[in-house]
N, CA and C of each residue as an Amber inpcrd file, in Angstrom:
protein
   504
   0.8520000  -1.1720000   0.0000000   0.0000000   0.0000000   0.0000000
   0.8930000   1.2280000   0.0000000   0.5400000   2.1620000  -0.8470000
   1.2590000   3.4190000  -0.8850000   0.6270000   4.4440000   0.0350000
   1.2980000   5.5610000   0.2160000   0.7530000   6.6410000   1.0350000
  -0.5700000   7.1560000   0.4730000  -0.8240000   6.8900000  -0.8180000
  -2.0750000   7.3210000  -1.4420000  -3.2390000   6.3950000  -1.1090000
  -3.0070000   5.3580000  -0.2810000  -4.0590000   4.4430000   0.1370000
  -4.4080000   3.3630000  -0.8690000  -3.6190000   3.2420000  -1.9290000
  -3.8680000   2.2350000  -2.9570000  -3.1870000   0.9250000  -2.5560000
  -4.0010000  -0.1170000  -2.3610000  -3.4680000  -1.4560000  -2.0760000
  -3.4670000  -2.2170000  -3.3960000  -2.3140000  -2.7230000  -3.7690000
  -2.1780000  -3.4440000  -5.0240000  -1.6770000  -4.8470000  -4.7390000
  -2.3810000  -5.8210000  -5.2700000  -1.9680000  -7.2170000  -5.1600000
  -1.2460000  -7.5800000  -6.4550000  -0.0310000  -8.1370000  -6.3070000
   0.7500000  -8.5040000  -7.4860000   1.0950000  -9.9850000  -7.4470000
   1.2600000 -10.5520000  -8.6330000   1.7140000 -11.9280000  -8.7930000
   3.1100000 -11.8620000  -9.3830000   4.1120000 -12.1290000  -8.5640000
   5.5010000 -11.9950000  -8.9920000   5.9160000 -13.0270000 -10.0300000
   5.1090000 -14.0440000 -10.2450000   5.4420000 -15.0830000 -11.2170000
   4.9490000 -14.7380000 -12.6150000   4.2450000 -13.6260000 -12.7580000
   3.7210000 -13.2110000 -14.0600000   4.6770000 -12.2450000 -14.7520000
   4.4390000 -12.0290000 -16.0260000   5.1940000 -11.0240000 -16.7610000
   4.7680000  -9.6540000 -16.2500000   5.6140000  -8.6220000 -16.4080000
   5.2950000  -7.3050000 -15.8420000   3.9150000  -6.7710000 -16.2120000
   3.4640000  -6.9850000 -17.4390000   2.1590000  -6.4460000 -17.8370000
   0.9890000  -7.2080000 -17.2090000   1.2450000  -8.3970000 -16.6540000
   0.1800000  -9.1940000 -16.0170000   0.3380000  -9.3010000 -14.4970000
   1.3210000  -8.6130000 -13.9310000   1.6110000  -8.7430000 -12.4990000
   0.5000000  -8.2110000 -11.5950000  -0.1420000  -7.0930000 -11.9820000
  -1.1820000  -6.5140000 -11.1410000  -2.4320000  -7.3880000 -11.2290000
  -2.7840000  -8.0010000 -10.0840000  -3.9140000  -8.9260000 -10.0260000
  -5.1870000  -8.2250000  -9.5730000  -5.0740000  -7.3690000  -8.5580000
  -6.2360000  -6.6620000  -8.0170000  -5.7500000  -5.3930000  -7.3320000
  -6.6670000  -4.4240000  -7.1900000  -6.2850000  -3.1490000  -6.6000000
  -7.5150000  -2.4760000  -5.9960000  -7.2990000  -1.7710000  -4.8820000
  -8.3750000  -0.9930000  -4.2570000  -7.7440000   0.2000000  -3.5360000
  -8.4310000   1.3290000  -3.5680000  -7.9730000   2.4920000  -2.8210000
  -8.8170000   2.5950000  -1.5600000  -8.1610000   2.5170000  -0.3970000
  -8.8810000   2.5130000   0.8810000  -8.8290000   3.8580000   1.6010000
  -7.9770000   4.7680000   1.1280000  -7.8490000   6.0840000   1.7480000
  -7.1400000   7.0110000   0.7640000  -7.0520000   8.2950000   1.1370000
  -6.3140000   9.2580000   0.3260000  -4.9690000   9.5770000   0.9470000
  -4.8380000   9.3330000   2.2230000  -3.5830000   9.4960000   2.9480000
  -3.5120000   8.3170000   3.9090000  -2.6510000   7.3640000   3.6250000
  -2.6470000   6.0980000   4.3660000  -1.2770000   5.8090000   4.9570000
  -1.2440000   4.8720000   5.8930000   0.0050000   4.5500000   6.5620000
   0.3700000   3.0700000   6.5730000  -0.5960000   2.1720000   6.7190000
  -0.1800000   0.7880000   6.9610000  -1.1990000  -0.2100000   6.4420000
  -0.7100000  -1.4310000   6.2350000  -1.5320000  -2.5300000   5.7250000
  -1.0610000  -3.8170000   6.3920000  -1.9740000  -4.7620000   6.5760000
  -1.6130000  -6.0780000   7.1210000  -2.5480000  -7.1230000   6.5170000
  -2.0740000  -8.3480000   6.4960000  -2.8540000  -9.4790000   6.0080000
  -3.2390000 -10.3220000   7.2180000  -4.4580000 -10.8600000   7.2050000
  -4.8850000 -11.7270000   8.3060000  -4.0430000 -12.9910000   8.3310000
  -3.9290000 -13.5920000   9.5010000  -3.1270000 -14.8010000   9.6690000
  -3.5890000 -15.9570000   8.8090000  -4.8820000 -16.0000000   8.4860000
  -5.4080000 -17.0670000   7.6400000  -5.3320000 -16.7270000   6.1480000
  -4.8600000 -15.5200000   5.8210000  -4.6960000 -15.1060000   4.4330000
  -5.9700000 -14.7020000   3.7210000  -7.0990000 -14.6220000   4.4270000
  -8.3850000 -14.2950000   3.7940000  -8.6080000 -12.8020000   3.5870000
  -8.0470000 -11.9900000   4.4860000  -8.3750000 -10.5720000   4.4950000
  -7.1300000  -9.6990000   4.5010000  -7.3380000  -8.4680000   4.0420000
  -6.3270000  -7.4180000   4.1060000  -6.9750000  -6.2500000   4.8270000
  -6.2030000  -5.5810000   5.6930000  -6.7040000  -4.3900000   6.3770000
  -5.7800000  -3.2340000   6.0250000  -6.3750000  -2.1070000   5.6860000
  -5.6030000  -0.9020000   5.3950000  -6.1010000   0.2320000   6.2570000
  -5.1690000   0.9410000   6.8920000  -5.5290000   2.0420000   7.7740000
  -5.2370000   3.3840000   7.1510000  -6.1050000   4.3640000   7.4060000
  -5.9480000   5.6670000   6.7980000  -5.8330000   6.8080000   7.7860000
  -5.0120000   7.7970000   7.4070000  -5.0110000   9.0820000   8.1010000
  -6.2300000   9.8690000   7.6310000  -6.4630000   9.8670000   6.2880000
  -7.6340000  10.5450000   5.7570000  -8.2610000   9.7120000   4.6610000
  -9.5440000   9.4290000   4.7170000 -10.3680000   9.6500000   5.8920000
  -9.9270000   8.7690000   7.0620000 -10.2500000   9.1880000   8.2880000
  -9.8100000   8.4480000   9.4770000 -10.6370000   7.1780000   9.6880000
 -10.1390000   6.0950000   9.1290000 -10.8390000   4.8150000   9.2230000
  -9.8970000   3.6890000   8.8270000 -10.3890000   2.4560000   8.9650000
  -9.6850000   1.3350000   8.3490000 -10.6710000   0.5440000   7.5230000
 -10.1370000  -0.1290000   6.5100000 -10.9510000  -0.8880000   5.5800000
 -10.4620000  -2.3300000   5.5770000 -11.4100000  -3.2580000   5.6680000
 -11.0920000  -4.6850000   5.5530000 -11.5540000  -5.1170000   4.1700000
 -10.6480000  -5.7540000   3.4280000 -10.9500000  -6.1940000   2.0640000
 -10.6700000  -7.6850000   1.9230000 -11.3270000  -8.2850000   0.9470000
 -11.0540000  -9.6750000   0.5870000  -9.6420000  -9.7430000   0.0080000
  -8.8000000 -10.6100000   0.5280000  -7.4020000 -10.6660000   0.0970000
  -7.2460000 -11.1560000  -1.3370000  -8.1860000 -11.9070000  -1.8250000
  -8.0820000 -12.4170000  -3.1890000  -8.5120000 -11.3790000  -4.2230000
  -9.6620000 -10.7590000  -3.9930000 -10.2280000  -9.8370000  -4.9880000
  -9.9700000  -8.3670000  -4.6730000  -9.5760000  -8.0610000  -3.4420000
  -9.4140000  -6.6990000  -2.9250000 -10.7410000  -5.9570000  -2.8130000
 -11.8570000  -6.6770000  -2.8580000 -13.1720000  -6.0630000  -2.6930000
 -13.3270000  -5.6150000  -1.2400000 -13.6670000  -4.3430000  -1.0030000
 -13.8910000  -3.8790000   0.3710000 -15.0860000  -4.5960000   1.0020000
 -14.8970000  -5.0800000   2.2220000 -15.9420000  -5.8070000   2.9350000
 -16.5030000  -5.0180000   4.1100000 -15.6500000  -4.1860000   4.7200000
 -16.0790000  -3.4430000   5.9080000 -15.2240000  -2.1800000   6.0300000
 -15.8830000  -1.0800000   6.3650000 -15.2070000   0.1900000   6.6460000
 -15.5470000   0.5540000   8.0840000 -14.5160000   0.8230000   8.8940000
 -14.7210000   1.1200000  10.3090000 -14.1280000   2.4970000  10.6240000
 -14.9650000   3.3880000  11.1220000 -14.5570000   4.7450000  11.4580000
 -13.5920000   4.7410000  12.6410000 -12.6670000   5.6840000  12.6360000
 -11.7200000   5.8360000  13.7400000 -12.1580000   6.9230000  14.7090000
 -13.4070000   7.3200000  14.6480000 -13.9220000   8.3140000  15.5910000
 -14.1740000   7.6580000  16.9420000 -14.1290000   8.4610000  17.9880000
 -14.4330000   7.9140000  19.3010000 -14.0600000   8.8590000  20.4170000
 -14.1370000   8.3530000  21.6230000 -13.7840000   9.1110000  22.8180000
 -12.3680000   8.7270000  23.2170000 -11.5040000   9.7320000  23.3480000
 -10.0980000   9.4580000  23.6500000  -9.8790000   9.1700000  25.1420000
  -8.6390000   8.9080000  25.4900000  -8.2970000   8.5430000  26.8710000
  -8.5040000   9.6920000  27.8570000  -8.6870000  10.9210000  27.3420000
  -8.9800000  12.0750000  28.1950000 -10.4770000  12.3220000  28.3400000
 -11.3020000  11.4480000  27.7190000 -12.7450000  11.5950000  27.8000000
 -13.3360000  12.5580000  26.7870000 -12.5360000  13.0080000  25.8170000
 -13.0040000  13.9490000  24.8020000 -13.3730000  13.2180000  23.5210000
 -14.4440000  13.6790000  22.8610000 -14.8260000  13.0960000  21.5770000
 -13.8500000  13.5670000  20.5020000 -13.3620000  12.6220000  19.7150000
 -12.4250000  12.9200000  18.6260000 -13.0920000  12.5070000  17.3170000
 -13.3060000  13.4790000  16.4490000 -13.9640000  13.2170000  15.1700000
 -13.0130000  12.6100000  14.1410000 -11.7320000  12.9130000  14.2500000
 -10.7580000  12.4510000  13.2620000  -9.5210000  11.8950000  13.9520000
  -9.5510000  10.6230000  14.3040000  -8.3740000   9.9650000  14.8600000
  -7.7090000   9.1780000  13.7360000  -6.4610000   9.4830000  13.4810000
  -5.7480000   8.8100000  12.4000000  -5.3770000   7.3810000  12.7850000
  -5.4040000   6.4900000  11.8010000  -4.9240000   5.1200000  11.9920000
  -3.4510000   5.1270000  11.5960000  -2.5820000   4.9800000  12.5920000
  -1.1500000   5.0950000  12.3330000  -0.5260000   3.7840000  11.8890000
  -1.0140000   2.6560000  12.4090000  -0.3860000   1.3780000  12.0800000
  -1.3720000   0.2410000  12.3060000  -1.1930000  -0.8290000  11.5450000
  -1.9790000  -2.0510000  11.7210000  -1.0410000  -3.2480000  11.6780000
  -1.3520000  -4.2430000  12.5030000  -0.4980000  -5.4330000  12.6100000
  -1.3630000  -6.6750000  12.7740000  -0.9470000  -7.7690000  12.1640000
  -1.5650000  -9.0600000  12.4440000  -1.0280000  -9.5380000  13.7820000
  -1.8510000 -10.1830000  14.5790000  -1.3860000 -10.7290000  15.8530000
  -1.0820000 -12.2110000  15.6650000   0.1530000 -12.6280000  15.8660000
   0.5510000 -14.0060000  15.5850000  -0.1700000 -15.0720000  16.4070000
  -0.6510000 -14.7460000  17.6150000  -1.2290000 -15.7580000  18.4970000
  -2.7530000 -15.7280000  18.5600000  -3.3880000 -14.9180000  17.7200000
  -4.8500000 -14.8180000  17.7280000  -5.3300000 -14.3880000  16.3460000
  -6.5890000 -14.6870000  16.0000000  -7.1340000 -14.2480000  14.7140000
  -7.6120000 -12.7900000  14.7890000  -6.6670000 -11.9030000  15.0640000
  -6.9880000 -10.4890000  15.2420000  -5.9120000  -9.6230000  14.6090000
  -6.2590000  -8.3430000  14.4520000  -5.2930000  -7.3140000  14.1050000
  -5.2110000  -6.3360000  15.2620000  -4.0760000  -5.6830000  15.3860000
  -3.9380000  -4.5310000  16.2720000  -3.9630000  -3.2860000  15.3970000
  -4.7820000  -2.3100000  15.7810000  -4.9140000  -1.0660000  15.0290000
  -4.6230000   0.0790000  15.9980000  -3.6170000   0.8860000  15.6880000
  -3.2920000   1.9970000  16.5870000  -4.0840000   3.2350000  16.1870000
  -4.8600000   3.7280000  17.1310000  -5.6910000   4.9180000  16.9450000
  -4.9610000   6.0920000  17.5770000  -4.3080000   6.8540000  16.7310000
  -3.3380000   7.8540000  17.1580000  -3.8970000   8.8740000  18.1630000
  -4.9140000   9.6210000  17.7860000  -5.4400000  10.6700000  18.6670000
  -6.3430000  10.1400000  19.7700000  -6.8650000   8.9370000  19.6200000
  -7.6910000   8.3620000  20.6890000  -6.8290000   7.8520000  21.8420000
  -5.5900000   7.4640000  21.5330000  -4.7540000   6.8650000  22.5620000
  -5.1920000   5.4470000  22.8850000  -5.6680000   4.7610000  21.8620000
  -6.1610000   3.3910000  22.0430000  -5.5530000   2.4610000  21.0020000
  -5.3480000   1.2310000  21.4250000  -5.0680000   0.1410000  20.4930000
  -6.3690000  -0.6210000  20.3770000  -6.8190000  -0.8430000  19.1470000
  -8.0170000  -1.6430000  18.9250000  -7.5850000  -3.0140000  18.4730000
  -8.0160000  -4.0530000  19.1850000  -7.7430000  -5.4240000  18.7760000
  -9.0030000  -5.9240000  18.0790000  -8.8810000  -6.1280000  16.7670000
 -10.0210000  -6.4030000  15.8900000 -10.0240000  -7.8830000  15.5200000
 -11.0740000  -8.5890000  15.9230000 -11.2360000 -10.0140000  15.6290000
 -11.8580000 -10.1570000  14.2400000 -11.1680000 -10.8370000  13.3340000
 -11.6710000 -10.9660000  11.9620000 -12.3350000 -12.3140000  11.6730000
 -12.6560000 -13.1060000  12.6970000 -13.2640000 -14.4180000  12.4550000
 -14.7260000 -14.3250000  12.0140000 -15.4180000 -13.2320000  12.3530000
 -16.8130000 -13.0580000  11.9610000 -17.0300000 -11.5740000  11.6570000
 -16.8350000 -11.1870000  10.4030000 -16.9190000  -9.7690000  10.0440000
 -18.3160000  -9.1920000  10.2150000 -19.3530000 -10.0280000  10.0990000
 -20.7200000  -9.5380000  10.2840000 -20.9980000  -9.1470000  11.7330000
 -20.3510000  -9.8080000  12.6670000 -20.5000000  -9.5340000  14.0980000
 -19.1220000  -9.2410000  14.6920000 -18.3940000  -8.3710000  14.0340000
 -16.9940000  -8.1260000  14.3700000 -16.8320000  -7.5900000  15.7930000
 -15.9210000  -8.2050000  16.5300000 -15.6150000  -7.7880000  17.8960000
 -14.3640000  -6.9110000  17.8700000 -14.4750000  -5.7320000  18.4590000
 -13.3500000  -4.8150000  18.5730000 -13.1240000  -4.5280000  20.0460000
 -11.9570000  -4.8910000  20.5530000 -11.5930000  -4.5870000  21.9400000
 -10.7640000  -3.3120000  21.9310000 -11.2680000  -2.2640000  22.5990000
 -10.5880000  -0.9770000  22.6490000  -9.7580000  -0.9170000  23.9240000
  -8.4440000  -0.7980000  23.7470000  -7.5130000  -0.8220000  24.8700000
  -6.9380000   0.5740000  25.0610000  -7.3460000   1.2400000  26.1510000
  -6.8340000   2.5790000  26.4430000  -5.3510000   2.5150000  26.7720000
  -4.6120000   3.5320000  26.2850000  -3.1810000   3.6010000  26.5870000
  -2.7520000   5.0620000  26.6130000  -1.9840000   5.5110000  25.6360000
  -1.4870000   6.8850000  25.5860000  -1.7340000   7.4520000  24.1930000
  -1.9700000   8.7560000  24.1290000  -2.2420000   9.3930000  22.8380000
  -0.9830000   9.4470000  21.9680000  -1.2280000   9.5320000  20.6810000
  -0.2310000   9.6750000  19.6310000   0.5870000   8.4020000  19.4340000
  -0.1320000   7.2780000  19.4870000   0.4900000   5.9850000  19.1790000
   1.0210000   6.0410000  17.7610000   2.1780000   5.4670000  17.5530000
   2.8020000   5.6070000  16.2470000   3.1260000   4.2590000  15.6100000
   4.2150000   3.6370000  16.0100000   4.6570000   2.4030000  15.3860000
   5.2550000   1.4970000  16.4530000   5.2740000   0.1820000  16.1900000
   5.7530000  -0.7320000  17.2120000   6.2430000  -2.0550000  16.6790000
   6.3710000  -3.0130000  17.6100000   6.9280000  -4.3260000  17.2920000
   6.5260000  -5.3290000  18.3580000   6.6640000  -6.6140000  18.0190000
   6.3820000  -7.6950000  18.9650000   7.6520000  -8.0990000  19.7090000
   7.4650000  -8.5990000  20.9290000   8.5810000  -9.1930000  21.6610000
   8.8450000 -10.5810000  21.0550000   9.9170000 -11.2680000  21.4510000
  10.2360000 -12.5740000  20.8520000   9.1770000 -13.6550000  21.0470000
   8.2960000 -13.5140000  22.0510000   7.2540000 -14.5210000  22.2620000
   6.0560000 -14.3040000  21.3400000   5.9760000 -13.1660000  20.6790000
   4.8440000 -12.7490000  19.8400000   3.5600000 -12.5090000  20.6330000
   3.6570000 -12.4950000  21.9440000   2.4840000 -12.2170000  22.7730000
   2.3440000 -10.7290000  23.0740000   3.4420000 -10.0800000  23.3730000
   3.4210000  -8.6850000  23.8050000   3.8310000  -7.7720000  22.6600000
   2.9870000  -6.7720000  22.4350000   3.2480000  -5.7910000  21.3960000
   3.6320000  -4.4840000  22.0640000   4.7250000  -3.9000000  21.6080000
   5.2190000  -2.6520000  22.1690000   5.1080000  -1.5630000  21.1110000
   4.5270000  -0.4280000  21.4920000   4.3210000   0.6570000  20.5370000
   4.6530000   1.9940000  21.1930000   5.2850000   2.8600000  20.4170000
   5.6590000   4.1790000  20.9100000   4.4800000   5.1370000  20.8050000
   4.2450000   5.8650000  21.8800000   3.3160000   6.9970000  21.8810000
   4.2150000   8.2210000  21.9850000   4.8170000   8.5670000  20.8550000
   5.9510000   9.4880000  20.8710000   5.6360000  10.8750000  21.4400000
   4.5360000  11.4800000  21.1010000   4.2380000  12.8110000  21.6320000
   3.7890000  12.7560000  23.0930000   3.4710000  11.5790000  23.6090000
   3.1240000  11.4060000  25.0180000   4.3120000  10.9360000  25.8490000
   5.4420000  10.7060000  25.1780000   6.6600000  10.2350000  25.8530000
   6.4210000   8.9350000  26.6230000   5.7490000   7.9940000  25.9560000
   5.4370000   6.6970000  26.5670000   5.7780000   5.5730000  25.5880000
   6.0730000   4.4240000  26.1690000   6.1480000   3.1680000  25.4320000
   5.0130000   2.3220000  26.0040000   4.1240000   1.8600000  25.1370000
   2.9440000   1.1120000  25.5460000   3.1710000  -0.3600000  25.2380000
   2.7980000  -1.2300000  26.1790000   2.9260000  -2.6810000  25.9850000
   1.5240000  -3.2830000  26.0780000   1.1320000  -4.0120000  25.0370000
  -0.1790000  -4.6560000  24.9600000  -0.0020000  -6.1670000  25.0310000
  -0.7790000  -6.8210000  25.8800000  -0.8340000  -8.2820000  25.9440000
  -1.8900000  -8.7090000  24.9290000  -1.4670000  -9.2860000  23.8040000
  -2.4080000  -9.6140000  22.7300000  -3.2070000 -10.8810000  23.0130000
  -2.7940000 -11.6820000  23.9750000  -3.5620000 -12.8720000  24.3590000
  -4.7170000 -12.4690000  25.2760000  -4.4100000 -11.6870000  26.3080000
  -5.4370000 -11.2050000  27.2410000  -6.1910000  -9.9960000  26.7020000
  -5.6970000  -9.3980000  25.6270000  -6.2810000  -8.2100000  24.9990000
  -6.4310000  -7.0760000  26.0030000  -5.2840000  -6.7240000  26.6220000
  -5.3070000  -5.6630000  27.6270000  -3.9720000  -4.9450000  27.6740000
  -3.9970000  -3.7700000  28.2960000  -2.7740000  -3.0120000  28.5160000
  -1.9310000  -3.7400000  29.5440000  -0.6890000  -4.0170000  29.2100000
   0.2390000  -4.6650000  30.1390000   1.0470000  -3.6220000  30.9100000
   1.5140000  -2.5730000  30.2040000   2.3380000  -1.5670000  30.8560000
   2.4020000  -0.2920000  30.0140000   2.6280000   0.8330000  30.7000000
   2.9730000   2.0910000  30.0380000   4.2510000   2.5810000  30.6990000
   5.2750000   2.7360000  29.8920000   6.6020000   3.0720000  30.3820000
   6.9340000   4.4920000  29.9810000   7.3240000   5.3270000  30.9470000
   7.7790000   6.6890000  30.6430000   9.1100000   6.5990000  29.9180000
   9.2770000   7.4700000  28.9190000  10.5300000   7.5110000  28.1700000
  11.1770000   8.8600000  28.3470000  12.4510000   8.9270000  28.0070000
  13.1750000  10.1930000  28.0400000  12.6270000  11.0750000  26.9230000
  12.2930000  12.2940000  27.2340000  11.7000000  13.1860000  26.2330000
  12.6420000  13.4710000  25.0770000  13.9180000  13.1620000  25.2290000
  14.8630000  13.4050000  24.1470000  14.7250000  12.3180000  23.1090000
């Protein structure tokens, strides 16, 4: 996915003129994309519009659009919370979606899109980018403008820790 929100599926075994298999634009200003662990779905997160889109991984047909609006960790309504990053969770059929201005990690269960379960985990505002620990259970993400490192337990679907960082 490019910054323009265009997700393109390519077949590297084809000739260049036949490589593009499917394509969908999920946003106009985008940041991240992930594939579900079972390979059925693709999720793309957008800065603008502030939402994420779940698409069929084979056809790239959009299946669900989820707004990133909500109430932030300070109790204020946020109309435009950017989706900064999305990750597949190795130990569960879920994605982690960082909601930048809300200060929340959303753990999105993709096993039943019609009755999709989203666990909203409060943490720190301005979540940006992160990584898994070696066990693949704990996800660590920087909330850079809040000077915090957030740790999420992806098995229990809860905040494990918030660590103060040096402002430098």
